[in-house]
Structure formats: C-alpha cells, structure tokens
N, C-alpha and C positions, 0 to 999 in steps of 0.2 A: 622380636624386632618389629615385625608388621602388626600394628594394633591400631584399633580405633578407640579413642577414648575422649572424655570431656576436656582434658587438659591439653590435648593436641590442638594446636592452633595453626599449623602450616600445612599446605597441601601442594602437591606436585601437579603442575598444569602444562599442557602442551597446546600451544596456539597455532592452528592451521593457517595456511595462506590466505584464507578467507576470513580469518579473525574469529573462528569458533573455538570456544575453550573445551578441551578434553581433559578430564580429571582422572588421576590414578585412583582406582577404587579399592575397597577392601576385598573385593574378589580378584584383585591382582590382574587388572585389565583396564583399558581406558573407557570412560563413559562421558556422556554429555548430560546425564542426568544431575539434578541438583541435590540429590542425596546419595549416601553410600561412598562418600569419598574417604580415601585413606588419609590420616592426619599424623603429623610428626610434631614433636615438642619444640624443635628449633629448626632454623633455617640451615644451619650447619650440618645437622643430621641428615637433611635431604641431599645436600652437596656430597656428603660422604657416602650415602647409600646409592646414589644415582648410577655410579659404574657398575655396581652389583646387580642393579635391576636391568640395565642395558645387556650385561652378560647373560643373565638368567633367562630373559625373555627376548632373544635376538629377533624373532619374528614380529613382536609387537613393536620393536623400537627400529626395525631395519629401515623404514622409510621416513623416519622422523629425525629432522636435523636438530643437533644439540643446542644451536642458538635459538631455536623456538621454544625451548623449555623455560618455564618460570616456577617460582613458588608464590603461593597466595598467602598472605597475612589474613587469616580469617577474620580476625578483630577489626582491621582497618580496611579490608577488602582491597589492599593494594598488591599489584603484581610486580614482583622483582625478578629480573632475569637470573637465571640458574648459572652459577659459575663453579661447575665441577673440575676436579683435578683431571686434566686431560691424560696425564701419564698414568693415573689409575684407571681410566677408561681403557686406555690402550693396553694395560696390563691384564685388565680383566677380560678383555676380548682375545687374547693371545694365549696359546697353550702353555699351561704351567705358569701363567703370568709373566713369561718372558717376552719383552717387547722384540719386534722383528726388525731392528735398525740395520742390520747388515744384509737384509733379504734383497735379493735381485729377482725381478719378474723373469720367468723362464721364456716368455712369449711376448712378442711385441703385439700390443692390444690397442685397437684403434676403435672399437665399437662398444666400449663401456661394459662389455660382458665379462666381468671379473671372476664370477664364481664358478668353481669347478669342483668335481667330487674326486677324492684322492683316498689312497690307503697305503700305509707304510708296510713294506714287505721286507724280509731280511736283506735283499739286495737293493733297497731304495724305495723311493716313492713312486707309486703308480697313479695314473689318472684315468678316469672312466670314460669310454666311448659308448654313447647310448645306442647308436644305430647297429652296432655290432655286439653289444652287450659284453665288452671286454675291457680289461684295464691295460693301459698303454704306458711303457716305460718312458718313452720319449714324449715331450710336450710339443705338439704340432697342431695343425688345424683340425685333425681328426678328434681331439679332445673336446668333449661337449662342454660349452660354457654358457652361462646364464646371465642375464642382466638383472633379474629378480632374484633376491636371496631366497624368498619363500619357495619358489619352483625349485631351486637347487636343493634346498633342504627336504622338500616333499619327495623329490626323485631319490635322494640318498637314503631316505627312510624307507622308501618302497623297495629298493634293490636289496636291502638287508634281509628281506624274507623271499627273494627270488632264488629258488633253488637251481634253476637252470643256469644262473650265473656263477653260483658258488660251487656247483659240481666241477667247473673248470679249474677251481682254485681249492682243493680240498684242505690244504695246510693253512689257509687263511682264515682269520676270524671274521664272520659275516657282520659283526657288530662293531668292527673297528674302522670302518670307512667314515669319512668326515667331509664337510664342505670347507673348501679353502678360498680365501680371496687372493687370487693370483697377483694382484697389484701390490698388496701389503705383506702377503704371506700368513696373514692371520687366520687361525682356524676359527670359523664363525659358527659352526654346528657340528656336533652337539655341544651344549654347555657343560660346565664342570659338574654340576648337580646331576645331570643325566648320565654322564660318564661314570659317576659313582655307582650306578646301577649295574654296569657291565661286568661280568665275570672276567677274571685274569685270563682264562682260557675258555674256548667255546667247543663243546663236543660236536663232533661231526654230524650226530643225529639231531640237528637243531630244528627238525620238524616236530619233535617231541615237545611236551609242555616244559617250558623253562621260566621260572619266575623272573629272572632278570630281564629276559626277552619280553615278558609280559608288561613288566614295569616300563621298559623302554617305549613299547608301543602306546601304552596308557599316557605316559608323560607327552609324547608328541601329539597324541589325539587331543589331549587336554589343551595344549598350547594352540593347536590349530582351531579348535572349536571355541576357545575363548575369543579369538580374533573374529571367527565367523559370527558368533552371537553378539558381538559387541555393537552398541547402538551407533558407533561411529563407522560401522562397516558399510558406509554409503558413500564411498569415494567417487568422485566424477570420473567418467570414462576417459581413458587415454587413447588419443588418436595418432599418437606419434610413435610409441615404442611398438616393435614388431608389427608393423603394417602388413596386411595381407593384399595381394593383388588378384582380383576376381578374374578368372580365365574368360576370355572373350570367344563366344561361340557364334559361328556363322549360321544363323538361323534360316538364311535363305537356302542353305544346302542341307542342314541338319536340323530337323525339327520333328515333333511328335507325329504330325499329320503324314509327312512323307515316310516316316518309320512304319506307321501303320499300313500305308500303301504297299510298302515293300514286304511287310509281313503277309498281307493279304495275297500278294502275288505268289509268295512261297507256298501258302496254304492251298491256293487253287491248283498249283502245279502238283502239289503232293497228292491231291484228290485224284489227279490223273495217273498216279503211279501204277496202278493195276493195268491200265491200258497200255502204258509205255513199257512195262515188263512183258506183256503178252506180245506187243509188236516186236520187241527185241528177239523174243524167242522164235517168232515167225522168221525173222531174217536169219537167225543163227541155225535153225533147223529146216524147216519146209523149203524156203527159197533157196538155201544153199544146197539142199538136196536135188532141187530142180535143175539147177546149173550142173551139178557133178553128174546127174544122170544124163543130161544132154550130151556132155562130153564122152560119157560111156557108150551111148548108143549111136552117136552120130557117125555118118560116113565122111571122114575128114577130106576125101577128095572133093566133095561138093560142100564143104563146111565154110561158111563166111566167118573167119576168125576175127576179123576186125570188128564187125557188128557184135559178136558175141562178147569180145573183150569190152567194148564200149557199154554194152548193157550190164556186164557184171561190174564194172567200175562205178556206174551210176547207182546200182543197187547197194554196193558197199559204202558209198558216200552217204546214202540216205541212213543206212545202218549205223554209220559212225555218229550222226546227229542224235539218233535215238540212244545210242550207247552212252555218248557224253551226258546227255540229260539223265539218264538212268543212274550213272555213276553218282552225280550230285544229289539226286533224290534218295538213293540208298544211304549215302553218308549223312545227309540231313535227317533223315528218319531214324537212324540209329543214334544220333547225338542230340536231337531236339524233340522234346515232348510237346508237340504243337497243340494237342488237345488240353494239356495242362496250362500252356500259356493263354490260349483262348479263354479258358475257364476263369483263370486268375484276372484277366483284363476285364472280363465281364462282371466279375464280383468286386472290383476295385471301386469303392465309393467315390473316390477322388476323380473318376472319369465320368461321372454323372453330373449333368447341369442342374443338380438340385441339392439342397441341404436342409435337413430338418433339425430343429433345435432340440436338444435332449431336455432342456430345462424349461418348462412353459413360461415362467415368469421372466427368465432372462431372455428367452425368444421373443416375447411380447415386447420387451423393452427395446430390443435390437430392431424390431420391425417398425416400432414407433420412430426410433432414430432415423431409420431409412425412409420414413414417411410412406410406409407401404401397409395397407390394412392386411390382416391375417387372411389367407386364402386367395389373395389377388396376386397373380404372377408368380415369379420364383422368388424365394427368399434370398438367394445368393448362390454363389458357387463354392464348392468344396475344393480347396487347393491342396 
C-alpha cells in the first residue's frame, strides 16, 4: 500500500498556519525536506487512505486540522484541498469502527481537557486518577484529564508497566487501558494495529519477558521518536495552555544572606554547648547541694527563710534559662550535621564569585564578548 515509485505523482501535504509545507514521507512521518516524499498514483487513493493514516498515527495527526491537508500534483505543482470521507475518519478513530453517535459526555467539561485514561472491567468502565494511582468508577473532578492527546497517551503507556498500580487490580489486564476522548467517546489510543499485538489474556507475572508486551513498547517508542526526530519538530512555544504562576518570595524577609546569618548564629551557639552542659550540671548538682545542705545544717529559729527562698528562686530561674538553651542545642545537635552543612557550603562552586571556563577556546570567545581581557578582573559569576 505504501510505496515510492516513479509512477506515483501525488503527495500528501499539510500546510501549517505559517504556510509551511509538511510532506508525508516514505518513513511514515512528516518532513519539510524536498526529498523522500511518499507518493500515490491518484488523488482518490490519498483521500481513501487518509482516515487510515490518521488512525494509525494518532500522535502525528493529533494537532493537525483536517482542513489544512492538501494533495500535491507533482506534475503541475498544484496544491488541491484534501476531501476525505468524514464518516470513514470517524469510524477509523472509533473502537471497532463504530461511530459514537449516541455517546453522552459523563462530565461537564469547560476547560478543553477532553482526554482521559480508562479501562473496561467486568462491572463497567473505570477512569484513572494519577495523584492516587487508582481507577475510579465514578467520573468526577478526581479523574485526571489532559488537553494534549500526546501527554495522555504517554501516561497511559507508562502506567502499563507500573507494577504498583496493577498490584491493586490483579484480575485486570495491564495492557487493556486506553485513552478516551470524553467529549466524543472515541478511543484514540492505542490504535487498531497496536491492539493486534496484545494477548487475549495477560499472565499475572507480567514482569517477565513477554513478546506482545515488548512489541507494544517498541511500537509506542517508534511513534514517539518518529515525531521527536521529525524536522518539523520545531513548533513555536505556546504561552497560553497550562500557564504556570511563579511563586512570589519576600526577599526582604527571606534571602540567602539572612539564612546564612541564622546558620552562623546556630553554629556559634553549638560551639558553646560544652560550656552550657557544664553550667547546667553545676546548677543541678553542686549549687543544688549547697542549698540542701544549708537547710540541713541551719538553726531554723534564726533562719531568714524569705531571703533563702528569694536566692533559691533566682538560682532556679538562671538554671531554667540554661536548661532551655541546652534542650534546643541537644535536639539540634542530634538532628543536624553542622559540620557536613558547612563543608558542603564551602565546597559549593556556585557560592564562589568566580567561574573558570572548562573549554579554553569557548572561554576566550566569551571573554571577548564581554570585552574583558584574559586574566583581568573576574570572568563572571557561577549561578
């Protein structure tokens, strides 16, 4: 079916929004190169084969709109808009070729995240929750959904080899999960040809070598790398979908310099730990014995109890300050390797105000760019 020959005079072309032509190649991927294009003998054949290509390579066709596809008459260099049978496309993308006309989306979706991972169990369909690593019977906000088909397919492929997940479902086939478009009900991954590799039943010891499993992984890796190696894999960055919000940090309160000052204080106090331990021992033994012996030997008829009580209280209050400090230092010393921290900070090259270029030629070019002669001043800072 897919051949390249001298009699073939039509090529499949996808025109991007920027007007770039991407040709279907003999390697069964899109290319911008002027050679290696796949050719057909007639435009009718391209229209007929297009739904099959779309179903066989869902990753390559996922983000490409059908209305941007053309066929090129090589002889006349004319581009003519492709007009594939929409019903054939729909059937090819639907399990067993059955259109999902009666399908109703089980969830109200307002964010264009239509793709989810599902699996069919004896009691019905389950949907995957990535945060907990479980399948859910009820479709709700806990079901993980994706906007990009590629990410959903990659995740579905990854969890097939996750033993931790499948240990929870020993009676389920790890290779039977799929990606579903919640809006249309179409199963968009894996495609039919990949499904043909799967065994009817899957042994519980799926960690052992299994030819069907290896073929599945190879097929998915081939699809992934075809797109990765493609010359058109230079898409402009998207600044709209899945934006991130950079956390705002109050550098007036939290910064590296103040952190080091705090660490320095802790280190200097820890250095005093032997003296603090010795002082606490004095209060708990010698000084306490002095007060006890005073009570033991004193003539209570001439004893100034108020002054004695006042002195004892002052002594115990001083002892409490030392005890509190000793408690903190003991816990810090037991749980923090201060020597290791200081040593790693000392050895960290990013905390030094100098940078040496590893490659002399590159270094010299960079110094020239900075208009600095070698050996003068500092070359830069290492971040």
